[in-house]
Backbone and ligand atoms as CSV (ligand in chain L), in Angstrom:
chain,resi,resn,atom,element,x,y,z
A,1,MET,N,N,35.073,-38.679,8.288
A,1,MET,CA,C,34.259,-37.753,7.519
A,1,MET,C,C,32.818,-38.243,7.405
A,2,ALA,N,N,31.874,-37.315,7.487
A,2,ALA,CA,C,30.498,-37.733,7.412
A,2,ALA,C,C,30.167,-38.295,6.034
A,3,LYS,N,N,29.326,-39.267,6.078
A,3,LYS,CA,C,28.822,-39.864,4.817
A,3,LYS,C,C,27.703,-38.986,4.239
A,4,ARG,N,N,27.816,-38.666,2.945
A,4,ARG,CA,C,26.814,-37.785,2.351
A,4,ARG,C,C,25.717,-38.622,1.582
A,5,ILE,N,N,24.484,-38.399,1.948
A,5,ILE,CA,C,23.407,-39.242,1.396
A,5,ILE,C,C,22.330,-38.334,0.844
A,6,LEU,N,N,21.913,-38.657,-0.400
A,6,LEU,CA,C,20.883,-37.841,-1.064
A,6,LEU,C,C,19.768,-38.766,-1.496
A,7,PHE,N,N,18.513,-38.359,-1.214
A,7,PHE,CA,C,17.291,-39.038,-1.610
A,7,PHE,C,C,16.653,-38.257,-2.763
A,8,VAL,N,N,16.258,-38.955,-3.834
A,8,VAL,CA,C,15.699,-38.263,-4.984
A,8,VAL,C,C,14.350,-38.857,-5.431
A,9,CYS,N,N,13.346,-37.993,-5.575
A,9,CYS,CA,C,12.089,-38.431,-6.196
A,9,CYS,C,C,11.751,-37.439,-7.321
A,10,LEU,N,N,10.477,-37.374,-7.695
A,10,LEU,CA,C,10.147,-36.517,-8.862
A,10,LEU,C,C,9.962,-35.035,-8.390
A,11,GLY,N,N,9.137,-34.817,-7.412
A,11,GLY,CA,C,8.780,-33.426,-7.056
A,11,GLY,C,C,9.548,-32.855,-5.875
A,12,ASN,N,N,10.196,-33.758,-5.111
A,12,ASN,CA,C,10.910,-33.400,-3.835
A,12,ASN,C,C,9.903,-32.736,-2.849
A,13,ILE,N,N,8.670,-33.146,-2.856
A,13,ILE,CA,C,7.734,-32.647,-1.883
A,13,ILE,C,C,7.016,-33.812,-1.090
A,14,CYS,N,N,7.185,-35.019,-1.575
A,14,CYS,CA,C,6.451,-36.116,-0.774
A,14,CYS,C,C,7.506,-37.191,-0.399
A,15,ARG,N,N,7.938,-38.027,-1.291
A,15,ARG,CA,C,8.739,-39.204,-0.865
A,15,ARG,C,C,10.118,-38.896,-0.382
A,16,SER,N,N,10.927,-38.129,-1.222
A,16,SER,CA,C,12.319,-37.925,-0.827
A,16,SER,C,C,12.532,-36.986,0.392
A,17,PRO,N,N,11.625,-35.931,0.596
A,17,PRO,CA,C,11.766,-35.186,1.822
A,17,PRO,C,C,11.409,-36.020,3.070
A,18,LEU,N,N,10.496,-36.983,2.853
A,18,LEU,CA,C,10.128,-37.874,3.972
A,18,LEU,C,C,11.368,-38.779,4.296
A,19,ALA,N,N,12.003,-39.266,3.249
A,19,ALA,CA,C,13.210,-40.165,3.513
A,19,ALA,C,C,14.290,-39.319,4.230
A,20,GLU,N,N,14.477,-38.026,3.744
A,20,GLU,CA,C,15.471,-37.190,4.384
A,20,GLU,C,C,15.166,-37.006,5.869
A,21,GLY,N,N,13.898,-36.688,6.180
A,21,GLY,CA,C,13.476,-36.393,7.542
A,21,GLY,C,C,13.556,-37.669,8.391
A,22,LEU,N,N,13.098,-38.755,7.839
A,22,LEU,CA,C,13.094,-40.056,8.620
A,22,LEU,C,C,14.509,-40.546,8.912
A,23,PHE,N,N,15.357,-40.458,7.883
A,23,PHE,CA,C,16.748,-40.927,8.073
A,23,PHE,C,C,17.403,-40.077,9.108
A,24,ARG,N,N,17.215,-38.753,9.073
A,24,ARG,CA,C,17.833,-37.866,10.050
A,24,ARG,C,C,17.301,-38.185,11.481
A,25,HIS,N,N,15.956,-38.380,11.523
A,25,HIS,CA,C,15.296,-38.670,12.825
A,25,HIS,C,C,15.881,-39.957,13.415
A,26,LYS,N,N,16.008,-40.992,12.601
A,26,LYS,CA,C,16.450,-42.323,13.113
A,26,LYS,C,C,17.922,-42.266,13.442
A,27,ALA,N,N,18.728,-41.532,12.705
A,27,ALA,CA,C,20.167,-41.409,13.000
A,27,ALA,C,C,20.352,-40.602,14.309
A,28,THR,N,N,19.548,-39.577,14.497
A,28,THR,CA,C,19.640,-38.739,15.684
A,28,THR,C,C,19.205,-39.554,16.924
A,29,GLU,N,N,18.138,-40.345,16.798
A,29,GLU,CA,C,17.679,-41.197,17.888
A,29,GLU,C,C,18.796,-42.155,18.382
A,30,ARG,N,N,19.625,-42.558,17.483
A,30,ARG,CA,C,20.678,-43.506,17.788
A,30,ARG,C,C,21.954,-42.824,18.076
A,31,GLY,N,N,21.982,-41.462,18.170
A,31,GLY,CA,C,23.216,-40.748,18.479
A,31,GLY,C,C,24.214,-40.731,17.329
A,32,LEU,N,N,23.727,-40.944,16.119
A,32,LEU,CA,C,24.605,-41.056,14.938
A,32,LEU,C,C,24.482,-39.870,14.014
A,33,ALA,N,N,23.777,-38.783,14.418
A,33,ALA,CA,C,23.563,-37.721,13.547
A,33,ALA,C,C,24.864,-37.139,12.910
A,34,GLY,N,N,25.887,-37.073,13.747
A,34,GLY,CA,C,27.171,-36.496,13.218
A,34,GLY,C,C,27.843,-37.334,12.159
A,35,GLU,N,N,27.383,-38.595,11.960
A,35,GLU,CA,C,28.018,-39.451,10.956
A,35,GLU,C,C,27.517,-39.180,9.546
A,36,PHE,N,N,26.417,-38.369,9.419
A,36,PHE,CA,C,25.780,-38.194,8.120
A,36,PHE,C,C,25.486,-36.791,7.776
A,37,GLU,N,N,25.586,-36.497,6.478
A,37,GLU,CA,C,24.977,-35.280,5.883
A,37,GLU,C,C,23.880,-35.814,4.982
A,38,ILE,N,N,22.623,-35.323,5.227
A,38,ILE,CA,C,21.484,-35.865,4.549
A,38,ILE,C,C,20.749,-34.792,3.791
A,39,ASP,N,N,20.311,-35.062,2.585
A,39,ASP,CA,C,19.624,-34.040,1.771
A,39,ASP,C,C,18.660,-34.818,0.825
A,40,SER,N,N,17.815,-34.004,0.203
A,40,SER,CA,C,16.913,-34.605,-0.805
A,40,SER,C,C,16.723,-33.621,-1.942
A,41,ALA,N,N,16.281,-34.146,-3.114
A,41,ALA,CA,C,16.023,-33.295,-4.292
A,41,ALA,C,C,15.076,-34.040,-5.163
A,42,GLY,N,N,14.585,-33.276,-6.217
A,42,GLY,CA,C,13.691,-33.817,-7.216
A,42,GLY,C,C,14.221,-33.797,-8.595
A,43,THR,N,N,13.811,-34.679,-9.425
A,43,THR,CA,C,14.230,-34.592,-10.871
A,43,THR,C,C,13.497,-33.510,-11.588
A,44,GLY,N,N,12.351,-33.042,-11.026
A,44,GLY,CA,C,11.611,-31.930,-11.578
A,44,GLY,C,C,11.696,-30.689,-10.702
A,45,ALA,N,N,11.508,-29.500,-11.266
A,45,ALA,CA,C,11.673,-28.273,-10.512
A,45,ALA,C,C,10.384,-27.557,-10.182
A,46,TRP,N,N,9.229,-28.135,-10.520
A,46,TRP,CA,C,7.951,-27.441,-10.357
A,46,TRP,C,C,7.710,-26.911,-8.966
A,47,HIS,N,N,8.228,-27.635,-7.960
A,47,HIS,CA,C,7.914,-27.219,-6.579
A,47,HIS,C,C,9.092,-26.589,-5.870
A,48,ALA,N,N,10.103,-26.232,-6.620
A,48,ALA,CA,C,11.390,-25.636,-6.004
A,48,ALA,C,C,11.038,-24.534,-5.045
A,49,GLY,N,N,11.660,-24.615,-3.834
A,49,GLY,CA,C,11.502,-23.600,-2.844
A,49,GLY,C,C,10.333,-23.835,-1.872
A,50,GLU,N,N,9.438,-24.882,-2.213
A,50,GLU,CA,C,8.252,-25.117,-1.373
A,50,GLU,C,C,8.579,-26.078,-0.213
A,51,LEU,N,N,7.755,-25.932,0.799
A,51,LEU,CA,C,7.745,-26.986,1.887
A,51,LEU,C,C,7.219,-28.305,1.318
A,52,PRO,N,N,7.531,-29.394,2.007
A,52,PRO,CA,C,6.905,-30.648,1.569
A,52,PRO,C,C,5.379,-30.550,1.595
A,53,ASP,N,N,4.727,-31.383,0.814
A,53,ASP,CA,C,3.259,-31.454,0.690
A,53,ASP,C,C,2.672,-31.573,2.086
A,54,LYS,N,N,1.603,-30.811,2.383
A,54,LYS,CA,C,1.049,-30.748,3.699
A,54,LYS,C,C,0.477,-32.048,4.183
A,55,ARG,N,N,0.036,-32.941,3.262
A,55,ARG,CA,C,-0.444,-34.261,3.639
A,55,ARG,C,C,0.730,-35.119,4.131
A,56,MET,N,N,1.897,-34.992,3.456
A,56,MET,CA,C,3.092,-35.760,3.883
A,56,MET,C,C,3.563,-35.224,5.205
A,57,ARG,N,N,3.536,-33.926,5.354
A,57,ARG,CA,C,4.010,-33.321,6.614
A,57,ARG,C,C,3.133,-33.760,7.796
A,58,ARG,N,N,1.816,-33.872,7.536
A,58,ARG,CA,C,0.934,-34.254,8.643
A,58,ARG,C,C,1.138,-35.709,8.999
A,59,VAL,N,N,1.203,-36.616,8.036
A,59,VAL,CA,C,1.427,-38.048,8.387
A,59,VAL,C,C,2.734,-38.199,9.112
A,60,ALA,N,N,3.785,-37.486,8.699
A,60,ALA,CA,C,5.088,-37.562,9.352
A,60,ALA,C,C,4.961,-36.996,10.790
A,61,ALA,N,N,4.348,-35.858,10.953
A,61,ALA,CA,C,4.247,-35.205,12.264
A,61,ALA,C,C,3.438,-36.073,13.242
A,62,ASP,N,N,2.421,-36.753,12.749
A,62,ASP,CA,C,1.614,-37.613,13.596
A,62,ASP,C,C,2.473,-38.752,14.162
A,63,ARG,N,N,3.551,-39.050,13.472
A,63,ARG,CA,C,4.458,-40.142,13.976
A,63,ARG,C,C,5.796,-39.604,14.424
A,64,GLY,N,N,5.809,-38.285,14.805
A,64,GLY,CA,C,6.902,-37.708,15.485
A,64,GLY,C,C,8.093,-37.204,14.680
A,65,VAL,N,N,7.828,-37.046,13.335
A,65,VAL,CA,C,8.887,-36.624,12.452
A,65,VAL,C,C,8.494,-35.315,11.763
A,66,SER,N,N,9.287,-34.274,12.044
A,66,SER,CA,C,9.061,-32.952,11.417
A,66,SER,C,C,9.788,-32.817,10.096
A,67,LEU,N,N,9.023,-32.307,9.074
A,67,LEU,CA,C,9.626,-32.058,7.805
A,67,LEU,C,C,9.647,-30.571,7.483
A,68,ASP,N,N,9.426,-29.781,8.543
A,68,ASP,CA,C,9.226,-28.326,8.367
A,68,ASP,C,C,10.417,-27.515,7.999
A,69,ASP,N,N,11.672,-28.100,8.112
A,69,ASP,CA,C,12.855,-27.351,7.755
A,69,ASP,C,C,13.329,-27.710,6.350
A,70,ILE,N,N,12.533,-28.491,5.590
A,70,ILE,CA,C,12.935,-28.926,4.272
A,70,ILE,C,C,12.295,-28.067,3.219
A,71,ARG,N,N,13.044,-27.699,2.168
A,71,ARG,CA,C,12.521,-26.974,1.023
A,71,ARG,C,C,12.915,-27.709,-0.246
A,72,ALA,N,N,12.001,-27.774,-1.227
A,72,ALA,CA,C,12.234,-28.506,-2.442
A,72,ALA,C,C,13.339,-27.876,-3.326
A,73,ARG,N,N,14.103,-28.694,-3.973
A,73,ARG,CA,C,15.061,-28.204,-4.946
A,73,ARG,C,C,15.198,-29.228,-6.049
A,74,ARG,N,N,15.703,-28.878,-7.155
A,74,ARG,CA,C,15.971,-29.758,-8.272
A,74,ARG,C,C,17.346,-30.417,-8.093
A,75,VAL,N,N,17.431,-31.680,-8.426
A,75,VAL,CA,C,18.788,-32.336,-8.426
A,75,VAL,C,C,19.621,-31.747,-9.489
A,76,GLU,N,N,20.949,-31.622,-9.204
A,76,GLU,CA,C,21.889,-31.112,-10.175
A,76,GLU,C,C,22.991,-32.103,-10.431
A,77,LEU,N,N,23.626,-31.941,-11.615
A,77,LEU,CA,C,24.702,-32.851,-11.977
A,77,LEU,C,C,25.794,-32.924,-10.869
A,78,THR,N,N,26.082,-31.787,-10.278
A,78,THR,CA,C,27.172,-31.741,-9.257
A,78,THR,C,C,26.776,-32.616,-8.031
A,79,ASP,N,N,25.483,-32.762,-7.775
A,79,ASP,CA,C,25.067,-33.572,-6.656
A,79,ASP,C,C,25.640,-34.983,-6.768
A,80,ILE,N,N,25.603,-35.541,-7.956
A,80,ILE,CA,C,26.041,-36.916,-8.186
A,80,ILE,C,C,27.510,-37.103,-7.796
A,81,PHE,N,N,28.314,-36.009,-8.002
A,81,PHE,CA,C,29.736,-36.082,-7.612
A,81,PHE,C,C,29.883,-35.910,-6.155
A,82,GLU,N,N,29.042,-35.062,-5.499
A,82,GLU,CA,C,29.276,-34.645,-4.173
A,82,GLU,C,C,28.752,-35.600,-3.125
A,83,PHE,N,N,27.731,-36.409,-3.437
A,83,PHE,CA,C,27.124,-37.304,-2.472
A,83,PHE,C,C,27.769,-38.734,-2.670
A,84,ASP,N,N,27.916,-39.428,-1.520
A,84,ASP,CA,C,28.486,-40.726,-1.562
A,84,ASP,C,C,27.443,-41.769,-2.004
A,85,HIS,N,N,26.194,-41.578,-1.583
A,85,HIS,CA,C,25.100,-42.461,-1.933
A,85,HIS,C,C,23.959,-41.628,-2.449
A,86,VAL,N,N,23.365,-42.047,-3.546
A,86,VAL,CA,C,22.209,-41.337,-4.127
A,86,VAL,C,C,21.108,-42.410,-4.315
A,87,PHE,N,N,19.992,-42.196,-3.497
A,87,PHE,CA,C,18.911,-43.227,-3.480
A,87,PHE,C,C,17.715,-42.689,-4.288
A,88,ALA,N,N,17.362,-43.378,-5.370
A,88,ALA,CA,C,16.193,-43.045,-6.175
A,88,ALA,C,C,14.986,-43.759,-5.627
A,89,MET,N,N,13.872,-42.972,-5.442
A,89,MET,CA,C,12.676,-43.456,-4.791
A,89,MET,C,C,11.894,-44.413,-5.720
A,90,ASP,N,N,12.029,-44.270,-7.055
A,90,ASP,CA,C,11.340,-45.237,-7.936
A,90,ASP,C,C,12.214,-45.438,-9.147
A,91,ARG,N,N,11.830,-46.399,-10.002
A,91,ARG,CA,C,12.639,-46.778,-11.167
A,91,ARG,C,C,12.734,-45.683,-12.222
A,92,SER,N,N,11.696,-44.868,-12.260
A,92,SER,CA,C,11.687,-43.722,-13.175
A,92,SER,C,C,12.758,-42.682,-12.742
A,93,ASN,N,N,12.776,-42.401,-11.425
A,93,ASN,CA,C,13.792,-41.488,-10.849
A,93,ASN,C,C,15.194,-42.105,-11.146
A,94,LEU,N,N,15.325,-43.419,-10.948
A,94,LEU,CA,C,16.581,-44.058,-11.136
A,94,LEU,C,C,17.081,-43.911,-12.582
A,95,ALA,N,N,16.219,-44.087,-13.547
A,95,ALA,CA,C,16.516,-43.964,-14.999
A,95,ALA,C,C,16.953,-42.517,-15.305
A,96,ASP,N,N,16.210,-41.548,-14.688
A,96,ASP,CA,C,16.559,-40.133,-14.938
A,96,ASP,C,C,17.901,-39.799,-14.379
A,97,LEU,N,N,18.207,-40.287,-13.197
A,97,LEU,CA,C,19.539,-39.979,-12.582
A,97,LEU,C,C,20.635,-40.670,-13.316
A,98,ARG,N,N,20.389,-41.856,-13.808
A,98,ARG,CA,C,21.464,-42.622,-14.472
A,98,ARG,C,C,21.700,-42.028,-15.886
A,99,SER,N,N,20.813,-41.186,-16.371
A,99,SER,CA,C,20.995,-40.565,-17.693
A,99,SER,C,C,21.945,-39.426,-17.670
A,100,PHE,N,N,22.327,-38.962,-16.409
A,100,PHE,CA,C,23.340,-37.918,-16.346
A,100,PHE,C,C,24.657,-38.412,-16.937
A,101,ASP,N,N,25.312,-37.510,-17.599
A,101,ASP,CA,C,26.561,-37.913,-18.314
A,101,ASP,C,C,27.747,-37.800,-17.248
A,102,VAL,N,N,27.943,-38.873,-16.564
A,102,VAL,CA,C,28.948,-38.939,-15.526
A,102,VAL,C,C,29.785,-40.237,-15.690
A,103,PRO,N,N,31.056,-40.216,-15.106
A,103,PRO,CA,C,31.835,-41.445,-15.275
A,103,PRO,C,C,31.136,-42.634,-14.520
A,104,ASP,N,N,31.464,-43.836,-14.903
A,104,ASP,CA,C,30.830,-44.992,-14.310
A,104,ASP,C,C,31.018,-45.097,-12.822
A,105,TYR,N,N,32.194,-44.688,-12.322
A,105,TYR,CA,C,32.420,-44.821,-10.876
A,105,TYR,C,C,31.494,-43.872,-10.120
A,106,VAL,N,N,31.088,-42.790,-10.756
A,106,VAL,CA,C,30.128,-41.855,-10.149
A,106,VAL,C,C,28.706,-42.389,-10.327
A,107,ARG,N,N,28.364,-42.936,-11.489
A,107,ARG,CA,C,27.017,-43.462,-11.780
A,107,ARG,C,C,26.745,-44.622,-10.771
A,108,GLY,N,N,27.719,-45.289,-10.383
A,108,GLY,CA,C,27.580,-46.474,-9.488
A,108,GLY,C,C,27.043,-46.072,-8.100
A,109,ARG,N,N,27.063,-44.749,-7.766
A,109,ARG,CA,C,26.545,-44.306,-6.436
A,109,ARG,C,C,25.055,-44.275,-6.475
A,110,ILE,N,N,24.449,-44.313,-7.676
A,110,ILE,CA,C,23.027,-44.161,-7.842
A,110,ILE,C,C,22.337,-45.524,-7.768
A,111,VAL,N,N,21.490,-45.707,-6.691
A,111,VAL,CA,C,20.854,-47.004,-6.511
A,111,VAL,C,C,19.380,-46.819,-6.195
A,112,LEU,N,N,18.634,-47.921,-6.252
A,112,LEU,CA,C,17.185,-47.892,-6.008
A,112,LEU,C,C,16.901,-48.065,-4.524
A,113,PHE,N,N,16.169,-47.122,-3.953
A,113,PHE,CA,C,15.889,-47.111,-2.504
A,113,PHE,C,C,15.366,-48.377,-1.986
A,114,ARG,N,N,14.350,-48.944,-2.713
A,114,ARG,CA,C,13.705,-50.187,-2.168
A,114,ARG,C,C,14.498,-51.460,-2.329
A,115,ASP,N,N,15.703,-51.321,-2.971
A,115,ASP,CA,C,16.567,-52.533,-2.987
A,115,ASP,C,C,17.044,-52.781,-1.516
A,116,PHE,N,N,16.769,-51.825,-0.555
A,116,PHE,CA,C,17.198,-51.992,0.802
A,116,PHE,C,C,15.997,-52.174,1.741
A,117,ASP,N,N,14.799,-52.323,1.095
A,117,ASP,CA,C,13.543,-52.560,1.888
A,117,ASP,C,C,13.571,-53.973,2.379
A,118,PRO,N,N,13.534,-54.198,3.764
A,118,PRO,CA,C,13.526,-55.556,4.234
A,118,PRO,C,C,12.240,-56.362,3.849
A,119,ASP,N,N,11.218,-55.680,3.438
A,119,ASP,CA,C,9.956,-56.302,3.034
A,119,ASP,C,C,9.516,-55.824,1.646
A,120,PRO,N,N,10.312,-56.099,0.602
A,120,PRO,CA,C,10.117,-55.468,-0.695
A,120,PRO,C,C,9.059,-56.159,-1.503
A,121,SER,N,N,7.863,-55.543,-1.467
A,121,SER,CA,C,6.724,-56.093,-2.227
A,121,SER,C,C,6.733,-55.541,-3.671
A,122,HIS,N,N,7.488,-54.492,-3.913
A,122,HIS,CA,C,7.440,-53.787,-5.198
A,122,HIS,C,C,8.748,-52.970,-5.284
A,123,PRO,N,N,9.316,-52.783,-6.490
A,123,PRO,CA,C,10.557,-52.016,-6.564
A,123,PRO,C,C,10.451,-50.511,-6.267
A,124,ASP,N,N,9.274,-49.929,-6.469
A,124,ASP,CA,C,9.077,-48.489,-6.342
A,124,ASP,C,C,8.464,-48.065,-5.002
A,125,VAL,N,N,8.851,-46.917,-4.473
A,125,VAL,CA,C,7.999,-46.262,-3.534
A,125,VAL,C,C,6.923,-45.541,-4.332
A,126,PRO,N,N,5.626,-45.937,-4.108
A,126,PRO,CA,C,4.563,-45.391,-4.967
A,126,PRO,C,C,4.450,-43.887,-4.775
A,127,ASP,N,N,4.136,-43.225,-5.907
A,127,ASP,CA,C,3.937,-41.733,-5.878
A,127,ASP,C,C,2.575,-41.449,-5.298
A,128,PRO,N,N,2.534,-40.829,-4.107
A,128,PRO,CA,C,1.223,-40.626,-3.458
A,128,PRO,C,C,0.484,-39.304,-3.861
A,129,TYR,N,N,1.107,-38.561,-4.726
A,129,TYR,CA,C,0.694,-37.172,-4.934
A,129,TYR,C,C,-0.783,-37.021,-5.357
A,130,TYR,N,N,-1.228,-37.874,-6.267
A,130,TYR,CA,C,-2.618,-37.797,-6.777
A,130,TYR,C,C,-3.592,-38.696,-6.075
A,131,GLY,N,N,-3.101,-39.370,-5.016
A,131,GLY,CA,C,-4.009,-40.258,-4.302
A,131,GLY,C,C,-4.507,-39.716,-2.992
A,132,GLY,N,N,-5.043,-40.584,-2.168
A,132,GLY,CA,C,-5.622,-40.183,-0.912
A,132,GLY,C,C,-4.686,-40.443,0.281
A,133,GLU,N,N,-5.259,-40.197,1.480
A,133,GLU,CA,C,-4.517,-40.275,2.737
A,133,GLU,C,C,-3.822,-41.658,2.903
A,134,ARG,N,N,-4.497,-42.725,2.497
A,134,ARG,CA,C,-3.886,-44.063,2.691
A,134,ARG,C,C,-2.562,-44.184,1.982
A,135,GLY,N,N,-2.462,-43.581,0.828
A,135,GLY,CA,C,-1.219,-43.660,0.051
A,135,GLY,C,C,-0.007,-43.022,0.781
A,136,PHE,N,N,-0.316,-41.931,1.527
A,136,PHE,CA,C,0.747,-41.276,2.293
A,136,PHE,C,C,1.146,-42.200,3.484
A,137,GLN,N,N,0.155,-42.841,4.132
A,137,GLN,CA,C,0.506,-43.749,5.218
A,137,GLN,C,C,1.321,-44.940,4.702
A,138,GLU,N,N,0.961,-45.427,3.553
A,138,GLU,CA,C,1.717,-46.542,2.969
A,138,GLU,C,C,3.170,-46.142,2.691
A,139,VAL,N,N,3.310,-44.926,2.078
A,139,VAL,CA,C,4.683,-44.421,1.793
A,139,VAL,C,C,5.468,-44.299,3.139
A,140,PHE,N,N,4.777,-43.771,4.154
A,140,PHE,CA,C,5.554,-43.632,5.437
A,140,PHE,C,C,6.065,-44.975,5.925
A,141,ASP,N,N,5.180,-46.021,5.880
A,141,ASP,CA,C,5.644,-47.321,6.387
A,141,ASP,C,C,6.822,-47.882,5.611
A,142,ILE,N,N,6.744,-47.755,4.227
A,142,ILE,CA,C,7.794,-48.249,3.420
A,142,ILE,C,C,9.091,-47.491,3.722
A,143,VAL,N,N,9.003,-46.185,3.724
A,143,VAL,CA,C,10.236,-45.331,3.882
A,143,VAL,C,C,10.770,-45.542,5.297
A,144,ALA,N,N,9.920,-45.669,6.319
A,144,ALA,CA,C,10.434,-45.867,7.733
A,144,ALA,C,C,11.261,-47.153,7.814
A,145,ARG,N,N,10.693,-48.292,7.348
A,145,ARG,CA,C,11.443,-49.543,7.568
A,145,ARG,C,C,12.713,-49.579,6.711
A,146,THR,N,N,12.674,-48.955,5.531
A,146,THR,CA,C,13.841,-48.956,4.657
A,146,THR,C,C,14.909,-48.018,5.254
A,147,CYS,N,N,14.522,-46.910,5.842
A,147,CYS,CA,C,15.532,-46.035,6.458
A,147,CYS,C,C,16.180,-46.729,7.690
A,148,ASP,N,N,15.389,-47.505,8.424
A,148,ASP,CA,C,15.984,-48.285,9.529
A,148,ASP,C,C,17.086,-49.189,9.008
A,149,GLU,N,N,16.819,-49.866,7.944
A,149,GLU,CA,C,17.809,-50.777,7.337
A,149,GLU,C,C,19.002,-49.955,6.819
A,150,LEU,N,N,18.773,-48.797,6.219
A,150,LEU,CA,C,19.873,-48.003,5.712
A,150,LEU,C,C,20.761,-47.467,6.812
A,151,VAL,N,N,20.146,-46.998,7.897
A,151,VAL,CA,C,20.933,-46.517,9.011
A,151,VAL,C,C,21.804,-47.631,9.495
A,152,ASN,N,N,21.239,-48.848,9.642
A,152,ASN,CA,C,22.034,-49.997,10.138
A,152,ASN,C,C,23.230,-50.244,9.169
A,153,ARG,N,N,22.937,-50.209,7.918
A,153,ARG,CA,C,24.037,-50.547,6.954
A,153,ARG,C,C,25.109,-49.527,6.844
A,154,LEU,N,N,24.655,-48.243,6.922
A,154,LEU,CA,C,25.622,-47.159,6.628
A,154,LEU,C,C,26.324,-46.632,7.905
A,155,ALA,N,N,25.832,-46.990,9.111
A,155,ALA,CA,C,26.430,-46.471,10.312
A,155,ALA,C,C,27.822,-47.069,10.513
L,1,4NP,P1,P,7.154,-36.796,-5.030
L,1,4NP,O1,O,5.576,-36.612,-5.475
L,1,4NP,O2,O,7.897,-37.128,-6.334
L,1,4NP,O3,O,7.150,-37.937,-4.101
L,1,4NP,O4,O,7.541,-35.477,-4.424
L,1,4NP,C1,C,5.174,-35.796,-6.489
L,1,4NP,C2,C,4.974,-34.451,-6.229
L,1,4NP,C3,C,4.588,-33.602,-7.241
L,1,4NP,C4,C,4.315,-34.081,-8.486
L,1,4NP,C5,C,4.491,-35.419,-8.742
L,1,4NP,C6,C,4.944,-36.269,-7.759
L,1,4NP,N1,N,3.806,-33.221,-9.475
L,1,4NP,O5,O,3.492,-33.731,-10.604
L,1,4NP,O6,O,3.754,-32.005,-9.230
């Protein structure tokens, strides 16, 4: 059975849709797409139904990764039951997800994304939303190398 993987950030328009797109891209490149069901969501609903942020889409597209089929949605309690692994993009997202009233065996599926970063300079994927172009490039580099590691571990 396919492993179900969910990435969660605040708005679901920058970091977590990038992680969804990059993980899918890397799994597909390696012929492993059928092993995974991949999705993303946000702890906030402000951008529900929207495409990822155009700055994030452009940085990803420049490096061969399309985010054009992704639409933002809010994370729901049922997600935590239905996904095998839930990756929080920063510690604030992690705390929000862990505040869901779920049994411990389910809460244990919720982990911090950068715990799997092979070059972890900081626990959080920085929120690029209010910053400039460089922030989006930095987020891409962090998420790309961490998704490589995750595909290796989960395949
Ligand atoms: P994300 O970035 O959590 O990586 O999608 C953000 C997007 C939107 C907002 C904050 C962060 N916002 O406040 O609308």
